[in-house]
Steps between C-alpha positions, in 0.01 A plus 500: 500500500217251455422415136193304392340401171143627539193579300350844543227352719757328721705820518200697626437234764860513617493880508179494703669273754809722515285815522318385812159433346274369775221361282459396138152434364337473160314276259686256272516603137767453235753662482491613866434172683856402591564819700301400807587132467871588505453753779344225711776251413759756608334536839273797441139509614285452191137415440250469217193721518160413349559774241719802427266754660510317831878462472547873454263580788688262731830652390365850551395414854848368573654815350275713723670319788846613376593156364656452158274303267519344155190444286532293180270443204496479124390803301130411475500443875558870549158558345354308793710697751444840337235621745722497811807587290371844398392594852822362652680771303297752704534334839867431459679246719718491809710202391613423146231351275632357173242381246653274233312504170637230269390604152478253212587659162415252229241329721698185572241406761247781514180630343644843422832685497407817689785730599476568872727801492175675421365392839787682670418816306127474565532418870783747559758250616875483440589208273832320467592261219808275510668366184652176633542290812773718649284808467199306629705447816662845522198709406289335769704682765441827316128423498509451877691827540247694290202340673623580849648841421180628341264264686346380177442160332733421209402311186778259405441416133660189358443316174502134399857500369640665813295277731611172344846563353797411719821694545769549763394702804749641745317531830569754773731405782322444830617835633336684210160337530202669663390406846127449530328784688302417812130514411288743699183697441437871528159656456463716188126532444514793261774329294344156470124544513420614147172680540482799260610751763822304553549383143512850350813610692642149460486540122696824526757333723533219246574743217755680716672166572511418129657839425771431758560151364524643147767747613688223679472278193680749279826415677438152642707199394193313374527715186835524325662584167729264310697736271547383143730579210241620249216749480220250557330516839266233636275534802390166640392308810474147631619201303491707180821663628689172454366460147594860417854461634556206267313637200666844502837479681611846387190687609468721805240351732287659770395201706200575721437295813255737668228489236259718698555786554725523195823707511371758251784751542761229465329371188489852358872548557572157352296578190692826453830311505425283195360546150228235511311350796304176482297366789513120514260353753303179528123533499324834475682823401480625858840669512483631144157657553609666825817645346310632198243655732790679670610642165800269450543386141534122497416218263285213620467148367249427227164360610593148385767479771250577775398135499704218654845498655796685354829333413822609331380451138177690571694786660723522192189521286358776722820703472504451122135601468425164339124443486499213253306197625683290754547129459234299676634350823570130502202301614548296812319198631134576561420480872249239605339345802714231662407151367370390841332833585149453644382794293493284186173346616357842580582660166403191305156517659463875446598458135271201449195694613594825322508702820563873492800525732596817685858414596764635731874533564695182582632185339142400423508789250672247275155354442466767233753315283444192284367240535231657722480869412249512784546853634324802357624784721805565722539858619651531846542320831156413635310642202348167394211515744399857422535450125299178520226677693486778242456243225229322699309824563457593133516187283186320383416218740627218279842665472505625859464144629825407325706762685753373756756702697829313547749615764790344693536471875774761544325740263171448684664605827683785326198677352225252422320515834353844428365364170323224692350763731372679190349174376308449823392866513394538136416148377421464128152364414652172376729458802870449437772234529844581639761230457791538743798289393677426827840339447632595843766747388578809294615280215579739215767695689674198651281334765483781754265485797186708561240525779302209357790254537539534875875552462726805530759622249748258659237218471447486875145449633264791563128568492330367186226681315214271393394587147173310529443651844542851362260426214236367741547793739450746214165340433555266207241227542664226297867432583658168396855366523604238245816347356445520121803285427384212719136526391474661154150366435379625836651840428325517164164407654546757775590779258200429274270485801622837625476661156139387470403631844385856563713552807840621603759226508865456590686186398841454662699268272769388743810298423864591580723635223695205362827693526445588865311192621796328668605816681138575597469154658819559698388844617152374587653226715705762682187712544305204640773437753504871585122516561508187712711683755397781730522818286746678727732202530475420128626844403815455706562149369515618138830590333568874513419553130157337545376687806 
């Protein structure tokens, strides 16, 4: 049997390949990014979408055509994809649709630590949660089975520790893998066109499916009991299971892999078999609350353990009921902009002139840290433009003219374009300045591509979105491209000129990310050679992975 040392992300990618997934799509975001990158490296068809909503819609279309699809994103990305997610539960699917939500307890690289098991409950979707790389591989096949058996999308919840930790994975033999179904389309207007007349019966069908899945889950292998030697029982899920097994080796453990719908009857029987039941779960008390609502007497962790990741010492404290203050975690090296980053000039100028900066998500968020501390807000992907406009609308003129919205190139494509439309539609009396920091890559998550780079996930050439072209087409009258690193004085003059003017302005501060510059030059050379050829011939001349 094939054995590999894999992270959870890599294990999901391998499982997707072995499960006959026809298309993987998503938006890069730690800790989910490596799934699609690995899937592509293994030979799967993978692509980056402009944002998570588009990724899910593309995946849903493929699933309507009976193909198996994989959609990946970090937990906050599911907020962006929530609109189609909820309705996809009603429409159902013809081919398996697996939506990976990579949650980030402890906020290693995120602005919140929301628990996306609650999305599964709210949307009415089955949710599966693996505990390690082997389960990340094995459970993926179960997710495909559930999705195709009940014709429903499945939420595949992972967490940072599972995504990035490596362990041995025993892969299926070739004979046990799943052959990809042949895509085809069948009309189902009443099932997929969610006008109210169709949505009402669809909601009832969804609840009936969930009831069937709940009954199936009571006996399925995703949930199992590890019998212990004492009278302590622990109900757990995900990576917390591994911590529990080490922290309380004599306890009986009900390990839940199908976290929605929960195996209520099995949990009730488990609770009756022991004297004390403690629910140990990372994040919100989702399982504990559901079991209590069902009348099962369980203990939950104290509120202080709701924050951050769990580990073996914290689990021991939970079991002991220890609520004394925890030791402060060791402080690591403070993140900072790279020494040669072109954003130094930008933030130095913003700080020098005491600008009010509505910021955004990306490595340029580090401008909030010393020595610049030149970012006043950072809420969500693409929020900088809307927040900046709100400030401009209500502040006294002297303050309003100091407001600048700062956003990166990938984030602008992701969800900043609609903010620019709002700016053109409802311009503040003082105008506004949007500063788009274009470093030619999605730098924070590891130099991934996006529509503004003109390169695919595999770095092959494709159509390139023009940021300045989009801004002009939307109706922004003043659009300027400048390299702030090469001309810092010119950048400063331009910024002050735009702040003083009562007009709408976009400044594209363009210079390649220093970490990706060499690769970008190589890929741009390949793209130039590609475009110099006839398009049809060029596509066939590219290596298979770059077509």
